[in-house]
C-alpha positions, 0 to 999 in steps of 0.5 A: 160917318166920321171920315166925312164928318172930318172933312167937313171941318177940315174944309172948313177951316181951309175956307176960313184960312184963305178968307185972308189967306195969311200964314200970320192971321190970329187963330180962332176955334169955333168949337168948344174945347170939349168936342173932337171937332176942335181938334180937328178944327185945329189939327188942320188949321195947323196943316194949313198955316204949315202948307203956305209956310213951305209954299214961301219958304221956297222962294228962290229970293227969300232972305235967309235971316226971313229963311230961317225964322220960316224954318223955325216956325215950320218946326214947331208947326210939326211938333204942334202937328205930331200934338194934335195927332196924339190928343186926337188918339188920346179921344180914341183910346178913351171912346173904345177903351171898354171894348172887349178885344177879341183873342184874334184881334190885330193892330193896325200898321198906324193908329186912326189919328195918324190915318186922320191925318193924312186925311187932314193933308189930303183935304188941302190937296185937293183944295189947292189941285182944284184952284189949279183946275180951274185957275183963269190965268193958267193954260188950257193944258195946265187946268187939265193935267192938274183935274186929272191929277184931282180926279185921283185925289179924289179916289184916294180920298174915298179909299182913304175915307172908307179904309178910317170908317172901317178901320174904326168899326173893326176897333168897336167890334174889338176886331182890331185893338189899339197901340199908341206909342208916344212921339219919340221926336230926338231933334227938339230935346236938348238932351237927346240932340248932340247939339243943343247939348252942346249950347 
């Protein structure tokens, strides 16, 4: 199933990041550029680095100059994340471009890649909640609460994985069809953001 395949790659990326656990470490993709695994690994790496950016910027003692620099990095990361989602959707569009869409076919509320995006974030939630559920210096009460949250996340992972695989099966069978709307983020555009336009 595609969801299992993707989740394993996400965990591979997360594990690799945490060897050094440093947002400034270099990135190397172990998969060839022409494989979907390459996009999935890159996608999760972006998510993983951003997860830790978000931790750092919440430090109440962070230097304001450092915080502004980090905010810029988070903005750039969000753009990269959106770009990768579009690349992944392009993969699915190409894979299913010859499918004969049935007359009664329906459209999904989100594209396959945006569902995969949620699975990538969920992999990070599972990893870090597992850490908290087994953290030696935490109280037993904390560990038990995190274990209960981890159980919910694992159930969510099962449900989301099932939904992704069913969506892909429906698209392949012509029961659903894909439409992809390219990003229309306005705040990064010199012509659409009035503050950038004025400078």
